[in-house]
GUFIKOL-423024 format. One record per residue (C-alpha): residue number from 1; x, z, y. Coordinates in nm, 3 decimals. Layout:
<recs>
rec n=NUM; X=X; Z=Z; Y=Y
...
</recs>
This chain:
<recs>
rec n=1; X=0.589; Z=8.380; Y=1.249
rec n=2; X=0.355; Z=8.286; Y=1.554
rec n=3; X=0.483; Z=7.978; Y=1.745
rec n=4; X=0.438; Z=8.002; Y=2.088
rec n=5; X=0.249; Z=7.757; Y=2.249
rec n=6; X=0.453; Z=7.531; Y=2.495
rec n=7; X=0.308; Z=7.539; Y=2.838
rec n=8; X=0.229; Z=7.219; Y=2.994
rec n=9; X=0.372; Z=7.148; Y=3.294
rec n=10; X=0.240; Z=7.043; Y=3.647
rec n=11; X=0.374; Z=6.891; Y=3.947
rec n=12; X=0.193; Z=6.966; Y=4.269
rec n=13; X=0.302; Z=6.822; Y=4.578
rec n=14; X=0.224; Z=6.905; Y=4.964
rec n=15; X=0.315; Z=7.027; Y=5.311
rec n=16; X=0.510; Z=7.331; Y=5.115
rec n=17; X=0.792; Z=7.521; Y=5.221
rec n=18; X=0.764; Z=7.460; Y=5.603
rec n=19; X=0.675; Z=7.830; Y=5.672
rec n=20; X=0.307; Z=7.779; Y=5.734
rec n=21; X=0.097; Z=8.048; Y=5.598
rec n=22; X=-0.188; Z=7.796; Y=5.496
rec n=23; X=0.029; Z=7.602; Y=5.331
rec n=24; X=0.127; Z=7.833; Y=5.127
rec n=25; X=-0.179; Z=8.007; Y=5.091
rec n=26; X=-0.272; Z=7.632; Y=4.942
rec n=27; X=0.026; Z=7.661; Y=4.651
rec n=28; X=-0.077; Z=8.044; Y=4.571
rec n=29; X=-0.421; Z=7.873; Y=4.530
rec n=30; X=-0.289; Z=7.618; Y=4.289
rec n=31; X=-0.072; Z=7.889; Y=4.112
rec n=32; X=-0.352; Z=8.120; Y=4.024
rec n=33; X=-0.597; Z=7.747; Y=3.921
rec n=34; X=-0.318; Z=7.670; Y=3.691
rec n=35; X=-0.202; Z=8.067; Y=3.566
rec n=36; X=-0.124; Z=7.916; Y=3.240
rec n=37; X=0.088; Z=7.615; Y=3.342
rec n=38; X=0.417; Z=7.561; Y=3.459
rec n=39; X=0.393; Z=7.470; Y=3.825
rec n=40; X=0.670; Z=7.291; Y=4.004
rec n=41; X=0.577; Z=7.249; Y=4.387
rec n=42; X=0.730; Z=6.930; Y=4.565
rec n=43; X=0.706; Z=6.841; Y=4.958
rec n=44; X=0.794; Z=6.526; Y=5.075
rec n=45; X=1.138; Z=6.604; Y=5.087
rec n=46; X=1.182; Z=6.708; Y=4.778
rec n=47; X=0.934; Z=6.458; Y=4.586
rec n=48; X=1.122; Z=6.351; Y=4.254
rec n=49; X=0.896; Z=6.093; Y=4.072
rec n=50; X=1.141; Z=6.115; Y=3.752
rec n=51; X=1.037; Z=6.532; Y=3.710
rec n=52; X=0.664; Z=6.428; Y=3.816
rec n=53; X=0.643; Z=6.184; Y=3.498
rec n=54; X=0.799; Z=6.437; Y=3.268
rec n=55; X=0.497; Z=6.649; Y=3.344
rec n=56; X=0.133; Z=6.642; Y=3.182
rec n=57; X=-0.047; Z=6.658; Y=3.527
rec n=58; X=0.022; Z=6.547; Y=3.869
rec n=59; X=-0.132; Z=6.716; Y=4.181
rec n=60; X=-0.126; Z=6.610; Y=4.521
rec n=61; X=-0.361; Z=6.937; Y=4.752
rec n=62; X=-0.426; Z=7.048; Y=4.932
rec n=63; X=-0.488; Z=6.997; Y=5.300
rec n=64; X=-0.594; Z=6.695; Y=5.545
rec n=65; X=-0.412; Z=6.454; Y=5.373
rec n=66; X=-0.548; Z=6.158; Y=5.330
rec n=67; X=-0.483; Z=5.923; Y=5.630
rec n=68; X=-0.619; Z=5.585; Y=5.735
rec n=69; X=-0.237; Z=5.434; Y=5.733
rec n=70; X=-0.106; Z=5.671; Y=5.443
rec n=71; X=-0.185; Z=5.934; Y=5.153
rec n=72; X=-0.007; Z=6.215; Y=5.263
rec n=73; X=0.355; Z=6.030; Y=5.293
rec n=74; X=0.493; Z=5.676; Y=5.257
rec n=75; X=0.718; Z=5.674; Y=4.991
rec n=76; X=1.021; Z=5.816; Y=5.052
rec n=77; X=1.230; Z=5.644; Y=4.808
rec n=78; X=1.252; Z=5.377; Y=4.522
rec n=79; X=1.440; Z=5.464; Y=4.262
rec n=80; X=1.677; Z=5.654; Y=4.444
rec n=81; X=1.682; Z=5.438; Y=4.730
rec n=82; X=1.568; Z=5.593; Y=5.056
rec n=83; X=1.290; Z=5.328; Y=5.250
rec n=84; X=1.251; Z=5.330; Y=5.618
rec n=85; X=0.870; Z=5.378; Y=5.731
rec n=86; X=0.855; Z=5.022; Y=5.896
rec n=87; X=0.982; Z=4.879; Y=5.585
rec n=88; X=0.714; Z=5.096; Y=5.366
rec n=89; X=0.408; Z=4.956; Y=5.539
rec n=90; X=0.562; Z=4.578; Y=5.569
rec n=91; X=0.554; Z=4.606; Y=5.181
rec n=92; X=0.270; Z=4.721; Y=5.141
rec n=93; X=0.130; Z=4.454; Y=5.338
rec n=94; X=0.259; Z=4.228; Y=5.112
rec n=95; X=0.063; Z=4.379; Y=4.828
rec n=96; X=0.367; Z=4.517; Y=4.617
rec n=97; X=0.196; Z=4.789; Y=4.461
rec n=98; X=0.481; Z=4.909; Y=4.234
rec n=99; X=0.655; Z=5.030; Y=4.572
rec n=100; X=0.438; Z=5.318; Y=4.612
rec n=101; X=0.493; Z=5.665; Y=4.531
rec n=102; X=0.160; Z=5.722; Y=4.384
rec n=103; X=0.142; Z=5.404; Y=4.145
rec n=104; X=0.453; Z=5.506; Y=4.046
rec n=105; X=0.300; Z=5.806; Y=3.878
rec n=106; X=0.261; Z=5.730; Y=3.465
rec n=107; X=0.109; Z=6.115; Y=3.399
rec n=108; X=-0.226; Z=6.177; Y=3.481
rec n=109; X=-0.290; Z=6.251; Y=3.868
rec n=110; X=-0.531; Z=6.456; Y=4.082
rec n=111; X=-0.633; Z=6.546; Y=4.398
rec n=112; X=-0.769; Z=6.889; Y=4.442
rec n=113; X=-0.864; Z=7.082; Y=4.725
rec n=114; X=-0.777; Z=6.754; Y=5.052
rec n=115; X=-0.917; Z=6.665; Y=5.301
rec n=116; X=-0.971; Z=6.307; Y=5.467
rec n=117; X=-0.815; Z=6.263; Y=5.839
rec n=118; X=-1.086; Z=5.994; Y=5.954
rec n=119; X=-1.428; Z=5.971; Y=6.095
rec n=120; X=-1.493; Z=5.646; Y=5.954
rec n=121; X=-1.438; Z=5.463; Y=5.598
rec n=122; X=-1.334; Z=5.184; Y=5.821
rec n=123; X=-1.013; Z=5.352; Y=5.927
rec n=124; X=-0.865; Z=5.393; Y=5.529
rec n=125; X=-0.645; Z=5.092; Y=5.509
rec n=126; X=-0.666; Z=4.901; Y=5.208
rec n=127; X=-0.339; Z=5.058; Y=5.063
rec n=128; X=-0.419; Z=5.363; Y=5.061
rec n=129; X=-0.790; Z=5.270; Y=4.911
rec n=130; X=-0.550; Z=5.092; Y=4.636
rec n=131; X=-0.344; Z=5.412; Y=4.595
rec n=132; X=-0.654; Z=5.643; Y=4.578
rec n=133; X=-0.783; Z=5.439; Y=4.286
rec n=134; X=-0.504; Z=5.490; Y=4.072
rec n=135; X=-0.637; Z=5.918; Y=4.091
rec n=136; X=-0.832; Z=5.996; Y=3.754
rec n=137; X=-1.007; Z=6.260; Y=3.981
rec n=138; X=-1.021; Z=6.311; Y=4.361
rec n=139; X=-1.135; Z=6.663; Y=4.459
rec n=140; X=-1.208; Z=6.674; Y=4.826
rec n=141; X=-1.283; Z=7.033; Y=5.029
rec n=142; X=-1.566; Z=6.935; Y=5.240
rec n=143; X=-1.885; Z=6.731; Y=5.237
rec n=144; X=-1.765; Z=6.463; Y=5.484
rec n=145; X=-1.495; Z=6.400; Y=5.297
rec n=146; X=-1.662; Z=6.357; Y=5.000
rec n=147; X=-1.936; Z=6.156; Y=5.175
rec n=148; X=-1.698; Z=5.923; Y=5.299
rec n=149; X=-1.513; Z=5.857; Y=4.986
rec n=150; X=-1.827; Z=5.823; Y=4.809
rec n=151; X=-1.925; Z=5.496; Y=5.021
rec n=152; X=-1.643; Z=5.333; Y=4.896
rec n=153; X=-1.748; Z=5.168; Y=4.558
rec n=154; X=-1.446; Z=5.156; Y=4.328
rec n=155; X=-1.398; Z=5.580; Y=4.437
rec n=156; X=-1.781; Z=5.681; Y=4.399
rec n=157; X=-1.753; Z=5.787; Y=4.100
rec n=158; X=-1.451; Z=5.985; Y=4.106
rec n=159; X=-1.478; Z=6.139; Y=4.374
rec n=160; X=-1.639; Z=6.525; Y=4.382
rec n=161; X=-1.622; Z=6.813; Y=4.627
rec n=162; X=-1.353; Z=7.079; Y=4.522
rec n=163; X=-1.345; Z=7.359; Y=4.796
rec n=164; X=-1.049; Z=7.434; Y=4.940
rec n=165; X=-0.738; Z=7.592; Y=4.717
rec n=166; X=-0.735; Z=7.934; Y=4.891
rec n=167; X=-1.094; Z=8.049; Y=4.733
rec n=168; X=-0.889; Z=8.054; Y=4.425
rec n=169; X=-0.698; Z=8.365; Y=4.546
rec n=170; X=-0.787; Z=8.739; Y=4.499
rec n=171; X=-0.802; Z=8.948; Y=4.772
rec n=172; X=-0.783; Z=9.290; Y=4.790
rec n=173; X=-0.731; Z=9.506; Y=5.146
rec n=174; X=-0.535; Z=9.824; Y=5.162
rec n=175; X=-0.659; Z=9.929; Y=5.458
rec n=176; X=-1.018; Z=10.022; Y=5.468
rec n=177; X=-1.022; Z=10.285; Y=5.737
rec n=178; X=-1.268; Z=10.196; Y=6.038
rec n=179; X=-1.100; Z=10.157; Y=6.365
rec n=180; X=-1.267; Z=10.323; Y=6.633
rec n=181; X=-1.122; Z=10.031; Y=6.874
rec n=182; X=-1.351; Z=9.728; Y=6.892
rec n=183; X=-1.053; Z=9.500; Y=6.753
rec n=184; X=-1.050; Z=9.107; Y=6.740
rec n=185; X=-0.770; Z=8.896; Y=6.548
rec n=186; X=-0.657; Z=8.574; Y=6.713
rec n=187; X=-0.494; Z=8.295; Y=6.487
rec n=188; X=-0.389; Z=8.032; Y=6.713
rec n=189; X=-0.236; Z=7.702; Y=6.677
rec n=190; X=-0.100; Z=7.446; Y=6.921
rec n=191; X=-0.091; Z=7.048; Y=6.931
rec n=192; X=-0.002; Z=6.801; Y=7.179
rec n=193; X=-0.185; Z=6.573; Y=7.242
rec n=194; X=-0.016; Z=6.185; Y=7.402
rec n=195; X=-0.178; Z=5.933; Y=7.624
rec n=196; X=-0.099; Z=5.593; Y=7.512
rec n=197; X=0.247; Z=5.576; Y=7.670
rec n=198; X=0.361; Z=5.868; Y=7.524
rec n=199; X=0.345; Z=6.104; Y=7.817
rec n=200; X=0.254; Z=6.436; Y=7.717
rec n=201; X=-0.048; Z=6.602; Y=7.858
rec n=202; X=-0.215; Z=6.964; Y=7.823
rec n=203; X=-0.120; Z=7.161; Y=7.516
rec n=204; X=-0.442; Z=7.298; Y=7.330
rec n=205; X=-0.296; Z=7.665; Y=7.448
rec n=206; X=-0.384; Z=7.612; Y=7.781
rec n=207; X=-0.715; Z=7.393; Y=7.712
rec n=208; X=-0.883; Z=7.690; Y=7.534
rec n=209; X=-0.696; Z=7.966; Y=7.784
rec n=210; X=-1.048; Z=7.967; Y=7.980
rec n=211; X=-1.258; Z=8.014; Y=7.665
rec n=212; X=-1.016; Z=8.217; Y=7.438
rec n=213; X=-1.039; Z=8.485; Y=7.738
rec n=214; X=-1.423; Z=8.487; Y=7.785
rec n=215; X=-1.447; Z=8.540; Y=7.388
rec n=216; X=-1.281; Z=8.832; Y=7.389
rec n=217; X=-1.444; Z=9.005; Y=7.664
rec n=218; X=-1.594; Z=9.410; Y=7.515
rec n=219; X=-1.318; Z=9.405; Y=7.278
rec n=220; X=-1.089; Z=9.707; Y=7.316
rec n=221; X=-0.788; Z=9.558; Y=7.139
rec n=222; X=-0.649; Z=9.179; Y=7.066
rec n=223; X=-0.412; Z=9.115; Y=6.780
rec n=224; X=-0.243; Z=8.735; Y=6.762
rec n=225; X=-0.150; Z=8.651; Y=6.483
rec n=226; X=0.131; Z=8.316; Y=6.405
rec n=227; X=0.058; Z=8.096; Y=6.081
rec n=228; X=0.275; Z=7.812; Y=6.197
rec n=229; X=0.650; Z=7.792; Y=6.248
rec n=230; X=0.764; Z=7.487; Y=6.159
rec n=231; X=0.475; Z=7.221; Y=6.243
rec n=232; X=0.347; Z=7.410; Y=6.552
rec n=233; X=0.556; Z=7.714; Y=6.732
rec n=234; X=0.232; Z=7.937; Y=6.683
rec n=235; X=0.408; Z=8.265; Y=6.793
rec n=236; X=0.503; Z=8.109; Y=7.124
rec n=237; X=0.127; Z=8.025; Y=7.133
rec n=238; X=0.000; Z=8.361; Y=7.086
rec n=239; X=0.273; Z=8.497; Y=7.329
rec n=240; X=0.124; Z=8.243; Y=7.587
rec n=241; X=-0.221; Z=8.352; Y=7.564
rec n=242; X=-0.158; Z=8.682; Y=7.492
rec n=243; X=-0.049; Z=8.702; Y=7.837
rec n=244; X=-0.321; Z=8.845; Y=8.124
rec n=245; X=-0.505; Z=8.988; Y=7.821
rec n=246; X=-0.570; Z=9.379; Y=7.828
rec n=247; X=-0.408; Z=9.597; Y=7.498
rec n=248; X=-0.287; Z=9.268; Y=7.296
rec n=249; X=-0.056; Z=9.219; Y=7.039
rec n=250; X=0.168; Z=8.963; Y=6.911
rec n=251; X=0.251; Z=9.007; Y=6.572
rec n=252; X=0.664; Z=8.894; Y=6.474
rec n=253; X=0.642; Z=8.603; Y=6.176
rec n=254; X=0.920; Z=8.855; Y=6.037
rec n=255; X=0.623; Z=9.080; Y=5.971
rec n=256; X=0.389; Z=8.922; Y=5.778
rec n=257; X=0.290; Z=8.875; Y=5.473
rec n=258; X=0.018; Z=8.763; Y=5.297
rec n=259; X=-0.106; Z=9.076; Y=5.259
rec n=260; X=-0.094; Z=9.207; Y=5.626
rec n=261; X=-0.279; Z=8.972; Y=5.763
rec n=262; X=-0.552; Z=9.051; Y=5.508
rec n=263; X=-0.518; Z=9.345; Y=5.616
rec n=264; X=-0.535; Z=9.267; Y=5.981
rec n=265; X=-0.862; Z=9.068; Y=5.948
rec n=266; X=-1.071; Z=9.329; Y=5.746
rec n=267; X=-0.982; Z=9.609; Y=6.061
rec n=268; X=-1.107; Z=9.353; Y=6.313
rec n=269; X=-1.489; Z=9.329; Y=6.453
rec n=270; X=-1.447; Z=8.946; Y=6.456
rec n=271; X=-1.184; Z=8.651; Y=6.425
rec n=272; X=-1.107; Z=8.367; Y=6.653
rec n=273; X=-0.920; Z=8.122; Y=6.470
rec n=274; X=-0.773; Z=7.765; Y=6.553
rec n=275; X=-0.629; Z=7.710; Y=6.231
rec n=276; X=-0.836; Z=7.648; Y=5.966
rec n=277; X=-0.647; Z=7.934; Y=5.709
rec n=278; X=-0.820; Z=8.139; Y=5.956
rec n=279; X=-1.173; Z=8.074; Y=5.964
rec n=280; X=-1.160; Z=8.051; Y=5.540
rec n=281; X=-0.988; Z=8.402; Y=5.523
rec n=282; X=-1.246; Z=8.554; Y=5.771
rec n=283; X=-1.517; Z=8.393; Y=5.530
rec n=284; X=-1.381; Z=8.540; Y=5.264
rec n=285; X=-1.349; Z=8.892; Y=5.351
rec n=286; X=-1.719; Z=8.829; Y=5.537
rec n=287; X=-1.580; Z=8.906; Y=5.888
rec n=288; X=-1.800; Z=8.762; Y=6.204
rec n=289; X=-1.561; Z=8.432; Y=6.302
rec n=290; X=-1.585; Z=8.199; Y=6.598
rec n=291; X=-1.391; Z=7.876; Y=6.537
rec n=292; X=-1.219; Z=7.681; Y=6.852
rec n=293; X=-1.238; Z=7.371; Y=6.746
rec n=294; X=-0.892; Z=7.164; Y=6.796
rec n=295; X=-0.912; Z=6.993; Y=6.488
rec n=296; X=-1.228; Z=6.869; Y=6.274
rec n=297; X=-1.097; Z=7.001; Y=5.995
rec n=298; X=-1.247; Z=7.334; Y=6.095
rec n=299; X=-1.597; Z=7.228; Y=6.151
rec n=300; X=-1.604; Z=7.001; Y=5.847
rec n=301; X=-1.532; Z=7.286; Y=5.625
rec n=302; X=-1.761; Z=7.522; Y=5.829
rec n=303; X=-2.063; Z=7.315; Y=5.789
rec n=304; X=-1.979; Z=7.335; Y=5.404
rec n=305; X=-1.986; Z=7.673; Y=5.340
rec n=306; X=-2.150; Z=7.850; Y=5.574
rec n=307; X=-2.492; Z=7.858; Y=5.395
rec n=308; X=-2.312; Z=8.057; Y=5.103
rec n=309; X=-2.115; Z=8.368; Y=5.025
rec n=310; X=-1.747; Z=8.396; Y=4.896
rec n=311; X=-1.849; Z=8.485; Y=4.528
rec n=312; X=-2.085; Z=8.136; Y=4.506
rec n=313; X=-1.807; Z=7.937; Y=4.638
rec n=314; X=-1.528; Z=8.107; Y=4.390
rec n=315; X=-1.741; Z=8.037; Y=4.126
rec n=316; X=-1.831; Z=7.664; Y=4.160
rec n=317; X=-1.509; Z=7.624; Y=4.200
rec n=318; X=-1.360; Z=7.731; Y=3.894
rec n=319; X=-1.675; Z=7.544; Y=3.705
rec n=320; X=-1.537; Z=7.232; Y=3.900
rec n=321; X=-1.183; Z=7.305; Y=3.817
rec n=322; X=-1.327; Z=7.298; Y=3.458
rec n=323; X=-1.486; Z=6.958; Y=3.459
rec n=324; X=-1.147; Z=6.786; Y=3.594
rec n=325; X=-0.964; Z=6.896; Y=3.320
rec n=326; X=-1.231; Z=6.800; Y=3.105
rec n=327; X=-1.240; Z=6.433; Y=3.271
rec n=328; X=-0.869; Z=6.412; Y=3.289
rec n=329; X=-0.814; Z=6.473; Y=2.919
rec n=330; X=-1.098; Z=6.407; Y=2.733
rec n=331; X=-1.284; Z=6.102; Y=2.914
rec n=332; X=-0.964; Z=5.894; Y=3.078
</recs>
């Protein structure tokens, strides 16, 4: 009788379960990479240190999760007790490292497919660097982030380029029929910007209206696709931008799935993404795209992959994934 091999468990933490299509792609990508593992996903609300420490590996990823003042989230609890954000910061200032959610993880821990959401290394607080030092492997999705963290002496040997987790997925369009119409796909989002006094200023949708209308000249039809619901109401942004656009269609969130989005992009002549994963899907499906720079992460990822082809990125990611496992379980 052949005894079944017990599957290893990996706890993954990210901005999951918030009705954001890009983050669900990230989670699906993690499941693809760890296909032989039992994957236990968590977000900032469901994070459980006891569950994590019963796993074989912990993964933080992906997304722009490394901030100047925190590593994705402030510690949500300490042995079951909720800690307010202000208290968390005060305790960090007194160097009480055992209050950190990172320091309380006792199993091997890695970062995969993340970005660094600062422009200069001086913006990273010492407690964030201290938390990063606890990771066995730090895989970042863009070259700018890699170079930034490699400039920190205590981190440089564990920092590597690990492409966005969405690259690990398989993309099989069901609709391969070439449309007679010249179709543009727009994948917008919205961000509020604030003055120092917290007064609401312009929205991205209003700022980009003229830019988008100029780009859409010459297209027969425009399809607007909302990726996010909780972090931003992308559906409302799509409806706002579609006003005044001849022959436009706004896809309802209820009618969206991974497959329908793939098919919409494949049927298009060009894609105009605001969302990073709109850019990534366009690249993977080898569609021309021009992105609206609502956040610097789009240009960072674009600059990293622009001279490559999708198969090359995917192959490099698979090699790096194997290297990461070797680092964690052999060299550790």
